[in-house]
C-alpha positions as CSV (number, residue, x, y, z in Angstrom):
1,T,95.9,85.4,69.2
2,A,92.4,86.7,68.4
3,R,92.1,84.1,65.6
4,E,93.0,81.2,67.9
5,A,90.6,82.5,70.6
6,Y,87.8,82.7,68.0
7,K,88.6,79.2,66.7
8,N,88.6,77.8,70.2
9,S,85.4,79.5,71.1
10,Q,83.7,78.0,68.0
11,S,84.9,74.6,69.0
12,Y,83.6,75.1,72.5
13,N,80.2,76.2,71.2
14,R,79.9,73.1,69.2
15,K,80.8,70.9,72.2
16,I,78.2,72.4,74.5
17,R,75.7,73.3,71.8
18,A,75.9,76.9,72.9
19,G,74.1,79.8,71.4
20,D,75.9,82.8,70.0
21,F,79.3,83.7,71.4
22,K,81.1,86.9,70.4
23,L,84.7,87.8,71.1
24,A,86.3,91.2,70.7
25,T,90.0,91.8,71.6
26,Y,91.7,95.2,72.0
27,P,95.3,96.2,72.9
28,N,95.8,97.5,76.5
29,S,94.5,101.0,77.2
30,T,92.6,101.3,73.9
31,L,89.1,100.3,74.9
32,N,86.8,101.8,77.6
33,V,83.2,101.0,78.6
34,D,81.9,103.5,76.1
35,G,83.7,101.6,73.3
36,M,82.2,98.3,74.7
37,K,78.8,99.9,74.4
38,R,79.5,100.9,70.7
39,Q,80.6,97.3,69.9
40,L,77.5,95.8,71.6
41,A,75.3,98.3,69.7
42,T,76.9,97.3,66.4
43,W,76.4,93.6,67.1
44,E,72.7,94.2,68.1
45,R,72.1,96.3,65.0
46,T,73.8,94.1,62.4
47,E,73.3,90.6,63.9
48,G,70.5,90.9,66.4
49,F,73.0,89.8,69.1
50,I,72.1,90.8,72.7
51,P,74.3,89.2,75.3
52,D,73.1,87.8,78.6
53,V,76.7,87.8,80.0
54,I,79.5,90.2,79.3
55,L,83.0,89.3,80.3
56,A,85.8,91.8,80.4
57,D,89.3,91.0,81.2
58,Y,90.9,93.4,83.6
59,P,89.2,96.8,83.5
60,D,92.2,98.2,85.4
61,I,94.0,98.5,82.1
62,F,91.0,100.0,80.1
63,A,91.4,103.4,78.5
64,P,89.9,106.0,80.8
65,E,86.3,107.1,80.5
66,R,87.5,110.7,81.0
67,S,91.1,111.8,80.6
68,G,92.7,114.6,82.6
69,I,91.7,113.4,86.0
70,E,93.8,111.6,88.6
71,F,94.3,107.8,87.9
72,R,92.3,106.5,90.9
73,H,89.4,108.7,89.8
74,Q,89.7,107.3,86.3
75,Q,89.5,103.9,87.8
76,N,86.3,104.9,89.8
77,E,84.8,106.2,86.5
78,T,85.5,102.9,84.8
79,W,83.9,100.8,87.6
80,K,80.8,103.1,87.6
81,A,80.5,102.8,83.9
82,L,80.7,99.0,84.1
83,R,77.8,99.1,86.6
84,G,75.9,101.3,84.2
85,L,76.6,98.8,81.4
86,S,75.0,96.0,83.4
87,Q,72.0,98.1,84.1
88,E,71.5,99.4,80.6
89,Q,72.1,96.0,78.9
90,H,70.3,94.0,81.6
91,A,73.2,91.6,81.5
92,C,75.6,90.0,84.0
93,V,78.9,91.8,83.7
94,I,81.8,89.8,85.0
95,V,85.3,91.3,85.3
96,A,88.6,90.5,87.0
97,T,90.8,92.8,89.0
98,Q,93.9,92.3,91.0
99,A,94.4,92.5,94.7
100,S,96.9,94.7,96.4
101,A,100.5,93.6,96.8
102,S,99.8,92.9,100.5
103,A,97.4,90.1,99.5
104,Y,100.1,88.1,97.7
105,G,101.3,86.2,100.8
106,K,97.8,85.7,102.3
107,E,95.9,82.4,102.3
108,N,92.6,84.3,101.8
109,V,92.2,87.6,100.0
110,G,89.9,89.9,102.1
111,R,88.0,93.1,101.7
112,E,91.0,95.2,102.8
113,D,93.1,93.8,99.8
114,Y,91.6,96.0,97.1
115,S,93.9,97.6,94.5
116,E,93.9,101.3,93.6
117,D,90.5,102.4,95.1
118,K,88.1,100.9,97.6
119,R,85.2,102.5,95.7
120,K,85.2,99.5,93.4
121,Y,83.0,97.9,96.1
122,A,80.5,100.7,95.8
123,H,79.7,99.8,92.2
124,V,79.6,96.0,92.1
125,T,76.7,93.7,93.1
126,A,79.1,91.1,94.3
127,M,82.9,90.6,94.5
128,Y,84.5,87.2,95.1
129,S,88.2,86.3,95.6
130,L,90.0,83.4,94.1
131,N,92.3,81.8,96.6
132,Q,94.9,79.1,96.2
133,T,98.0,78.0,98.2
134,A,100.9,76.4,96.4
135,E,99.8,73.0,97.8
136,E,96.2,73.5,96.5
137,K,97.6,74.5,93.1
138,A,99.6,71.3,92.9
139,K,96.4,69.4,93.7
140,G,94.2,71.3,91.3
141,I,92.1,73.0,94.0
142,I,91.0,76.7,94.0
143,R,88.8,78.4,96.6
144,V,86.2,81.0,95.9
145,A,85.1,83.3,98.7
146,P,82.8,86.4,98.9
147,I,84.4,89.7,99.6
148,M,81.3,91.8,99.2
149,V,77.7,90.9,98.3
150,R,75.2,93.7,98.1
151,E,71.7,93.2,99.5
152,D,72.6,90.0,101.3
153,D,73.7,88.9,104.7
154,F,76.8,87.0,103.8
155,N,79.6,85.3,105.7
156,T,83.1,86.0,104.5
157,N,84.4,83.0,106.5
158,Y,83.3,80.4,104.0
159,N,85.0,79.2,100.8
160,V,83.7,77.1,98.0
161,H,86.3,74.6,96.9
162,V,86.5,74.0,93.1
163,L,88.4,71.0,91.8
164,Q,90.2,72.0,88.6
165,C,91.2,69.8,85.7
166,L,92.8,72.3,83.3
C-alpha cells in the first residue's frame, strides 16, 4: 500500500542518511507525464523539493498524453514526454518497460525485443535489459546489458553481473 511504501522509504532514508525522498502512487491509467509535472511543481512550490532522480514504474500503463490517437502513437507521445521531463527538470528519469513476448524464452533481451513501438529507443539516452535464467535466479544473479546507448560506441555483447541478496 502507499502507507507501507512511505513507511519503508522513511526507514530506508534513516538507514542511509538520505536526503528528501518523495513517493506518489496512482492507480493504473490515471497519471500521465503532464500529471507528474504538476506533482513535481507542487512539491517545488510548497516544500522546495527538486528531485535529482525521478523513477516511474511502467509508463506503458500511464494515461495517454493525448487521447483519440492510436495506442502505439499514445505510447510514443508518453516516451517523448518523459524525455522532455528529464530535459526540463535536469533530472535522471528512470522507467521500466516490458519486452515483447518473443523475448520471454531468450537468455538475453536484445534491441529487437521492444514492446509496442521501437520509437521508444528514439527518446531515451540509454536502455538496458535485465536478464536472468532460472539457474541464475536460484543463485541470486541478474545480468544487466545495454540495448541502446546514445552518443556512445557501446558493445551489446557484454553483461554486468549483479549478485542479489533480496
